[in-house]
C-alpha positions in Angstrom: 18.2 -4.2 15.3 15.7 -4.4 18.1 16.9 -1.0 19.4 16.4 0.4 16.0 12.9 -1.0 15.7 11.9 0.2 19.2 13.4 3.6 18.3 11.2 3.8 15.2 8.1 2.9 17.3 9.1 5.5 19.9 9.6 8.3 17.3 6.6 7.6 15.2 4.0 6.7 17.9 3.2 7.5 21.5 3.7 3.9 22.6 6.0 4.0 25.6 9.3 2.3 25.2 10.9 1.5 28.5 14.4 0.8 27.3 17.3 2.5 25.6 16.9 3.0 21.9 18.9 4.7 19.2 19.1 8.1 17.4 16.2 8.9 15.0 18.5 8.7 12.0 19.4 5.1 12.9 15.8 4.2 13.9 14.7 5.4 10.5 15.6 2.0 9.1 12.2 0.7 10.4 10.0 3.7 9.6 8.3 2.0 6.6 7.6 -1.1 8.6 6.0 0.9 11.5 4.0 2.8 9.0 2.9 -0.4 7.3 1.8 -1.8 10.6 -0.3 1.2 11.5 -1.8 1.1 8.0 -2.6 -2.6 8.2 -4.3 -2.1 11.6 -6.5 0.6 10.0 -7.2 -1.6 7.0 -8.2 -4.5 9.1 -10.7 -2.3 11.0 -12.2 -1.1 7.7 -12.5 -4.6 6.3 -13.8 -6.1 9.5 -16.5 -3.5 9.9 -18.1 -3.9 6.5 -21.8 -4.8 7.0 -21.8 -4.0 10.7 -21.5 -0.3 11.2 -21.5 2.6 8.6 -18.3 2.5 6.6 -17.9 6.3 6.9 -17.9 6.0 10.6 -15.3 3.3 10.6 -13.1 5.5 8.3 -13.4 8.4 10.8 -12.5 6.1 13.7 -9.4 4.9 11.8 -8.3 8.5 11.2 -8.8 9.1 14.9 -6.8 6.0 15.8 -3.9 7.1 13.6 -3.9 10.6 15.0 -4.0 9.4 18.6 -1.4 6.7 18.2 1.0 9.0 16.4 0.3 11.9 18.7 -0.6 14.0 15.7 3.1 14.4 14.9 2.8 14.8 11.2 -0.5 16.7 11.3 1.2 19.3 13.5 4.0 19.6 11.0 1.5 20.1 8.1 -0.4 22.8 10.0 2.8 24.6 10.9 4.0 24.6 7.3 0.6 25.8 6.1 0.9 28.7 8.6 4.5 29.6 7.8 5.0 29.3 4.1 3.4 32.4 2.6 4.7 33.9 -0.6 5.9 37.1 0.9 7.6 35.8 4.0 11.3 35.8 4.5 13.2 32.6 5.6 13.8 34.2 9.0 10.0 34.8 9.5 9.2 31.3 8.3 11.6 29.8 10.8 10.1 32.0 13.5 6.6 30.7 12.8 7.7 27.1 12.5 9.1 27.3 16.0 5.9 28.7 17.4 3.9 25.9 19.1 0.6 27.5 18.4 -1.4 26.8 15.2 -2.8 29.8 13.3 -6.1 30.1 11.5 -4.5 29.3 8.1 -2.9 26.1 9.4 -6.1 25.0 11.2 -8.2 25.5 8.1 -5.6 23.7 5.9 -5.4 20.8 8.4 -9.2 20.6 8.5 -9.5 20.2 4.7 -6.6 17.7 4.7 -8.4 15.5 7.3 -11.7 15.8 5.4 -10.0 14.6 2.2 -8.4 11.7 4.0 -11.7 10.8 5.6 -13.6 10.8 2.3 -10.8 8.9 0.6 -10.9 6.2 3.3 -14.7 6.1 3.0 -14.4 5.6 -0.8 -11.6 3.1 -1.0 -12.1 0.6 -3.9 -9.7 -2.2 -3.0 -8.8 -4.4 -0.1 -8.0 -2.1 2.7 -5.1 -3.8 4.5 -2.5 -3.8 1.7 -3.7 -0.4 0.5 -3.4 1.4 3.8 -0.2 -0.5 4.7 1.4 0.7 1.4 0.1 4.3 1.9 1.5 4.7 5.4 4.7 2.9 4.6 5.5 5.1 1.6 4.6 8.3 3.5 7.1 7.3 6.3 9.7 6.3 3.8 9.3 9.8 2.2 10.4 11.4 5.5 13.7 9.6 5.3 14.1 10.1 1.6 13.6 13.8 1.9 15.9 14.2 4.9 18.6 12.3 3.0 18.1 14.3 -0.3 17.8 17.8 1.2 20.0 19.7 3.6 18.6 20.3 7.1 17.6 23.9 7.9 17.6 25.6 11.3 18.6 23.7 14.4 15.7 21.4 15.1 14.9 17.7 14.9 15.8 17.5 11.2 19.4 18.5 12.0 19.8 16.0 14.8 18.3 13.2 12.6 20.4 14.0 9.6 23.6 13.6 11.6 22.8 10.0 12.4 21.2 9.1 9.0 23.6 7.2 6.7 23.2 6.6 3.0 22.9 2.8 3.4 20.0 3.3 5.9 18.3 5.8 3.6 18.6 3.4 0.6 17.3 0.5 2.7 14.3 2.6 3.7 13.6 3.6 0.1 13.8 -0.1 -0.9 11.4 -1.1 1.8 8.9 1.6 0.7 9.1 0.4 -2.9 8.6 -3.2 -1.9 5.6 -2.6 0.3 4.1 -0.4 -2.5 3.7 -3.5 -4.6 1.5 -5.2 -2.0 -1.7 -3.8 -3.4 -0.7 -4.8 -6.9 1.7 -3.7 -9.7 -0.8 -1.3 -11.3 -1.4 0.5 -8.0 2.3 0.5 -7.2 3.1 2.4 -10.3 0.8 5.2 -9.3 1.9 5.2 -5.7 5.6 5.3 -6.6 5.0 8.1 -9.1 3.2 10.1 -6.4 6.0 9.4 -3.9 8.8 10.5 -6.3 7.0 13.6 -7.4 6.1 14.6 -3.9 9.6 14.2 -2.5 11.2 16.0 -5.4 8.7 18.9 -5.3 9.1 19.2 -1.5 12.9 19.2 -1.8 12.9 21.9 -4.4 10.2 24.1 -2.6 11.7 23.9 0.9 15.2 24.4 -0.3 14.3 27.5 -2.3 12.3 29.0 0.5 14.4 28.2 3.6 17.5 26.5 2.3 16.6 23.0 3.4 14.1 21.0 5.5 12.9 21.1 9.1 11.0 18.5 11.1 7.8 20.3 10.2 8.7 20.1 6.5 9.2 16.3 6.9 5.9 15.9 8.6 4.0 18.0 6.1 5.5 16.0 3.2 4.5 12.7 4.9 0.9 13.9 5.3 0.6 15.2 1.7 2.0 11.9 0.3 -0.2 9.8 2.5 -3.3 11.7 1.4 -2.3 11.4 -2.3 -1.9 7.6 -1.8 -5.3 7.3 -0.2 -6.9 9.3 -3.0 -5.3 6.9 -5.5 -7.1 4.0 -3.9 -10.4 5.7 -4.6 -9.7 5.5 -8.4 -10.7 2.1 -9.9 -8.7 2.7 -13.1 -5.6 3.3 -11.0 -5.8 0.1 -9.0 -7.2 -2.5 -11.4 
């Protein structure tokens, strides 16, 4: 279990792990817990800063921390998907663009707007930040595993390698963890969070399967970013959380 936990930390963050771990599909068991820990740290920073420094500045610093500690892994996936998936592009062209390490103008603009939405959502959060952010990041990381389990892998990248070692019991355990952590901010908020998670994963599965026959690592990262953003937006709505 320790190897799986360290593998999850190694895959989802830039924290160096100086020992042997396991395949990403096996390490996925602890993806929600690592996400919850990152969210809780950000939430603690937001709560602790109230009354001392501008809340919007703290929100921006939390975003910077998340981006740095994760190496921008999911942000990169979102930008690549925004660049690649145009209405007129063939699956072959989409795969070609996804493999290109450069970010195009369309992806950069899309990522900019996504970051601005996340920043404003963090700045406008209406509930206690620690459980809210822990639930948001736990669900978004659980969505990676749920989508990989529910959709066939496409191409020959990280999604294929991860799917080979991902088992149904692990996927179900991850989903159960995500659901459980979603209830931390409260039952009412959990209903909105879980609805957003289910709709996001189902929509992503259908869209990516129709366009390229399955999912790649970039598709997983993009889905995680979209769901995380939706969860943060939910916590700006008082009627959704009280």
